[in-house]
Structures are given as structure tokens and as C-alpha cells.
N, CA, C and O atoms as a DFTB+ gen file, in Angstrom:
284 C
 N C O
     1  1     -22.980      37.926     -84.614
     2  2     -22.055      37.588     -85.188
     3  2     -21.965      37.018     -86.494
     4  3     -22.517      35.924     -86.609
     5  1     -21.341      37.544     -87.627
     6  2     -21.701      36.899     -88.951
     7  2     -21.056      35.491     -88.772
     8  3     -20.507      35.203     -87.708
     9  1     -21.117      34.678     -89.736
    10  2     -20.620      33.295     -89.618
    11  2     -19.130      33.481     -90.004
    12  3     -18.232      32.818     -89.484
    13  1     -18.937      34.381     -90.906
    14  2     -17.357      34.477     -91.416
    15  2     -16.643      34.833     -90.515
    16  3     -15.507      34.367     -90.424
    17  1     -17.182      35.865     -89.504
    18  2     -16.503      36.440     -88.463
    19  2     -16.260      35.311     -87.318
    20  3     -15.302      35.506     -86.571
    21  1     -16.935      34.313     -87.149
    22  2     -17.031      33.314     -86.384
    23  2     -15.829      32.267     -86.722
    24  3     -14.981      31.862     -85.927
    25  1     -15.945      31.977     -87.898
    26  2     -14.857      31.425     -88.401
    27  2     -13.379      32.030     -88.637
    28  3     -12.314      31.421     -88.538
    29  1     -13.535      33.034     -88.889
    30  2     -12.056      33.701     -88.829
    31  2     -11.528      33.783     -86.898
    32  3     -10.397      33.638     -86.436
    33  1     -12.617      34.016     -86.280
    34  2     -12.062      33.831     -84.861
    35  2     -11.482      32.424     -84.336
    36  3     -10.675      32.430     -83.407
    37  1     -11.850      31.347     -84.869
    38  2     -11.751      30.120     -84.659
    39  2     -10.598      29.987     -85.016
    40  3      -9.654      29.757     -84.261
    41  1     -10.536      30.144     -86.461
    42  2      -8.959      29.970     -87.323
    43  2      -7.866      30.650     -86.442
    44  3      -6.835      30.129     -86.018
    45  1      -8.257      31.774     -86.278
    46  2      -7.251      33.068     -85.505
    47  2      -6.709      32.335     -84.393
    48  3      -5.499      32.390     -84.176
    49  1      -7.643      31.506     -83.508
    50  2      -7.165      30.807     -82.309
    51  2      -6.389      29.634     -82.282
    52  3      -5.552      29.304     -81.442
    53  1      -6.877      28.847     -83.621
    54  2      -6.155      27.618     -84.000
    55  2      -4.774      28.205     -84.325
    56  3      -3.840      27.789     -83.639
    57  1      -4.573      28.915     -85.069
    58  2      -3.251      29.867     -85.849
    59  2      -2.458      29.954     -84.505
    60  3      -1.528      29.186     -84.257
    61  1      -2.882      30.942     -83.646
    62  2      -2.298      31.224     -82.437
    63  2      -1.551      30.012     -81.566
    64  3      -0.454      30.025     -81.008
    65  1      -2.319      29.211     -81.637
    66  2      -1.699      27.646     -80.930
    67  2      -0.787      27.106     -82.001
    68  3       0.325      26.676     -81.694
    69  1      -1.182      27.111     -83.146
    70  2       0.058      26.077     -83.901
    71  2       1.337      27.538     -83.977
    72  3       2.432      27.196     -84.424
    73  1       1.277      28.175     -83.803
    74  2       2.508      29.287     -83.655
    75  2       3.553      28.905     -82.817
    76  3       4.734      29.200     -82.996
    77  1       3.020      28.122     -81.730
    78  2       3.966      27.729     -80.921
    79  2       4.429      26.176     -81.296
    80  3       3.709      25.276     -80.863
    81  1       5.513      25.850     -82.025
    82  2       5.756      24.888     -82.348
    83  2       6.820      23.883     -81.692
    84  3       7.758      23.361     -82.295
    85  1       6.547      23.741     -80.567
    86  2       7.406      23.173     -79.512
    87  2       7.776      21.738     -80.054
    88  3       8.850      21.231     -79.730
    89  1       7.047      21.203     -80.731
    90  2       7.372      19.713     -81.274
    91  2       8.429      19.875     -82.417
    92  3       8.826      18.831     -82.934
    93  1       8.929      21.062     -82.868
    94  2      10.094      21.115     -83.943
    95  2      11.386      21.636     -83.110
    96  3      12.306      21.982     -83.851
    97  1      11.613      21.747     -81.887
    98  2      12.537      22.475     -81.330
    99  2      13.805      21.575     -80.981
   100  3      14.931      21.942     -80.644
   101  1      13.277      20.242     -81.165
   102  2      14.662      19.262     -81.031
   103  2      14.944      18.548     -82.342
   104  3      15.727      17.599     -82.379
   105  1      14.393      18.941     -83.280
   106  2      14.122      18.299     -84.496
   107  2      15.430      18.970     -85.399
   108  3      15.653      20.164     -85.599
   109  1      16.226      17.756     -85.879
   110  2      17.338      18.413     -86.205
   111  2      17.679      18.015     -87.736
   112  3      18.799      18.040     -88.245
   113  1      16.216      17.567     -88.485
   114  2      16.336      17.280     -90.081
   115  2      16.348      18.386     -90.659
   116  3      16.308      19.483     -90.103
   117  1      16.424      18.093     -92.241
   118  2      16.688      19.366     -92.976
   119  2      15.454      18.924     -94.146
   120  3      15.089      17.841     -94.604
   121  1      15.053      20.266     -94.351
   122  2      13.958      20.075     -95.790
   123  2      14.512      20.097     -96.978
   124  3      15.449      20.894     -96.989
   125  1      14.340      19.555     -98.012
   126  2      15.013      19.854     -99.114
   127  2      16.833      20.062     -98.794
   128  3      17.476      20.972     -99.318
   129  1      17.314      19.249     -98.050
   130  2      18.582      18.957     -97.627
   131  2      19.456      20.400     -97.229
   132  3      20.664      20.387     -96.990
   133  1      18.689      21.508     -97.210
   134  2      19.277      22.748     -96.518
   135  2      18.514      23.324     -95.629
   136  3      19.077      24.041     -94.801
   137  1      17.299      23.190     -95.578
   138  2      16.392      23.822     -94.690
   139  2      15.985      23.234     -93.365
   140  3      15.395      22.154     -93.359
   141  1      16.244      23.837     -92.288
   142  2      15.952      23.407     -90.934
   143  2      14.595      23.304     -91.027
   144  3      14.030      24.188     -91.671
   145  1      13.659      22.077     -90.335
   146  2      12.402      21.874     -90.271
   147  2      11.839      23.217     -89.419
   148  3      10.887      23.837     -89.892
   149  1      12.224      23.486     -88.625
   150  2      11.599      24.655     -87.708
   151  2      11.367      25.947     -88.643
   152  3      10.334      26.616     -88.685
   153  1      12.404      26.132     -89.293
   154  2      12.535      27.197     -90.357
   155  2      11.096      27.014     -91.726
   156  3      10.371      27.941     -92.086
   157  1      11.052      25.944     -92.113
   158  2      10.388      25.609     -93.002
   159  2       8.942      25.732     -92.689
   160  3       8.120      26.270     -93.431
   161  1       8.684      25.174     -91.495
   162  2       7.560      25.020     -90.828
   163  2       7.041      26.872     -90.292
   164  3       5.923      27.309     -90.020
   165  1       8.010      27.371     -90.309
   166  2       7.360      28.896     -89.815
   167  2       7.418      29.913     -91.294
   168  3       7.005      31.072     -91.316
   169  1       8.049      29.156     -92.536
   170  2       7.735      29.850     -93.689
   171  2       6.214      29.464     -94.196
   172  3       5.436      30.272     -94.702
   173  1       5.947      28.085     -93.961
   174  2       4.669      27.537     -94.460
   175  2       3.529      28.503     -93.301
   176  3       2.522      29.129     -93.632
   177  1       3.934      28.392     -92.338
   178  2       3.110      29.388     -91.359
   179  2       2.976      30.829     -91.742
   180  3       1.853      31.319     -91.861
   181  1       3.910      31.435     -91.913
   182  2       3.655      32.676     -92.706
   183  2       2.893      32.855     -93.777
   184  3       2.118      33.810     -93.844
   185  1       2.998      32.103     -94.590
   186  2       2.271      32.121     -96.023
   187  2       0.884      31.943     -95.469
   188  3      -0.026      32.723     -95.750
   189  1       0.730      30.844     -94.634
   190  2      -1.113      30.338     -94.349
   191  2      -1.370      31.678     -93.390
   192  3      -2.527      32.094     -93.441
   193  1      -0.585      32.311     -92.644
   194  2      -0.999      33.566     -92.074
   195  2      -1.577      34.680     -92.761
   196  3      -2.668      35.214     -92.563
   197  1      -0.520      35.006     -93.757
   198  2      -0.907      35.726     -94.666
   199  2      -2.356      35.582     -95.677
   200  3      -3.163      36.480     -95.919
   201  1      -2.379      34.236     -96.134
   202  2      -3.207      33.888     -96.879
   203  2      -4.943      34.116     -95.919
   204  3      -5.994      34.344     -96.518
   205  1      -4.862      34.016     -94.805
   206  2      -6.086      33.846     -93.864
   207  2      -6.092      35.446     -93.620
   208  3      -7.254      35.831     -93.746
   209  1      -5.344      36.371     -93.358
   210  2      -5.741      37.709     -93.196
   211  2      -6.439      38.185     -94.649
   212  3      -7.468      38.850     -94.758
   213  1      -5.745      37.753     -95.543
   214  2      -6.263      38.171     -96.807
   215  2      -7.795      37.856     -97.349
   216  3      -8.556      38.505     -98.066
   217  1      -7.913      36.563     -96.685
   218  2      -9.434      35.855     -96.672
   219  2     -10.446      36.666     -95.647
   220  3     -11.621      36.958     -95.868
   221  1      -9.708      36.932     -94.530
   222  2     -10.321      37.611     -93.408
   223  2     -10.849      39.436     -93.986
   224  3     -11.954      39.959     -93.838
   225  1      -9.963      39.854     -94.449
   226  2     -10.070      41.290     -95.016
   227  2     -11.310      41.315     -96.134
   228  3     -12.054      42.283     -96.290
   229  1     -11.410      39.714     -97.092
   230  2     -11.971      39.804     -98.314
   231  2     -13.676      39.346     -97.679
   232  3     -14.751      39.769     -98.104
   233  1     -13.485      38.568     -96.788
   234  2     -15.040      37.936     -96.473
   235  2     -15.494      38.555     -95.194
   236  3     -16.680      38.862     -95.074
   237  1     -14.731      38.740     -94.331
   238  2     -15.214      39.133     -92.744
   239  2     -15.440      40.608     -92.386
   240  3     -16.076      41.003     -91.409
   241  1     -14.802      41.408     -93.359
   242  2     -14.386      42.613     -92.942
   243  2     -16.040      43.241     -92.586
   244  3     -16.981      42.792     -93.240
   245  1     -16.235      44.113     -91.698
   246  2     -17.475      44.642     -91.275
   247  2     -17.779      45.924     -92.202
   248  3     -17.066      46.926     -92.244
   249  1     -19.066      45.700     -93.002
   250  2     -19.325      46.551     -94.114
   251  2     -19.613      47.978     -93.229
   252  3     -19.471      49.064     -93.791
   253  1     -19.892      47.921     -92.272
   254  2     -20.308      49.314     -91.403
   255  2     -19.204      50.267     -91.244
   256  3     -19.446      51.472     -91.179
   257  1     -18.292      49.919     -91.193
   258  2     -16.662      50.435     -90.842
   259  2     -16.535      51.317     -92.438
   260  3     -16.117      52.474     -92.406
   261  1     -16.928      50.673     -93.801
   262  2     -16.826      51.562     -94.984
   263  2     -18.082      52.409     -94.834
   264  3     -17.811      53.568     -95.149
   265  1     -19.163      52.288     -94.526
   266  2     -20.053      53.137     -94.529
   267  2     -19.850      54.291     -93.883
   268  3     -20.149      55.441     -94.205
   269  1     -19.288      53.846     -92.898
   270  2     -18.995      54.927     -91.674
   271  2     -17.880      56.159     -92.118
   272  3     -17.950      57.349     -91.810
   273  1     -16.755      55.426     -93.000
   274  2     -15.748      55.858     -93.488
   275  2     -16.237      57.066     -94.875
   276  3     -15.618      58.115     -95.054
   277  1     -17.261      56.699     -95.603
   278  2     -17.886      57.162     -96.723
   279  2     -18.527      58.616     -96.242
   280  3     -18.373      59.700     -96.805
   281  1     -19.352      58.308     -94.943
   282  2     -19.830      59.571     -94.641
   283  2     -19.110      60.899     -94.093
   284  3     -19.766      61.922     -93.900
């Protein structure tokens, strides 16, 4: 397994664990005086996940799939 794939797997597992934000369930605070903390957390989480998958597709994508598709 390539090092980039190993890092991607570890970060994926970490993101899966962080998606369950049980520590924000009872939090009634607001971010920027209008956005609930849980919603702000998931907005940041979504941006992080999108950036992560972009990096995975750029650096950890298996080149053998591209060769196979070109044949």
C-alpha cells in the first residue's frame, strides 16, 4: 500500500469518528450570534471532508485504474 493511501485511510477513519459530534448535542451557544454550534461544526466538517477527498483523488488515486481505462 502506498504511503498516501495509508494516510488517506487513517484520516478517513478519523473523520468518520469526528462526524459523530456527541459533545455538541447539548450546546446551546451561537457562533457569530446566529449559527448554532452544531451547524457550524458540520459546516466546517463538510469543508474539511471535501478538501480531504480532493487531496485523496489528487495524491492517492491508483494509477493502474487510469492505465486500465485507457487500454
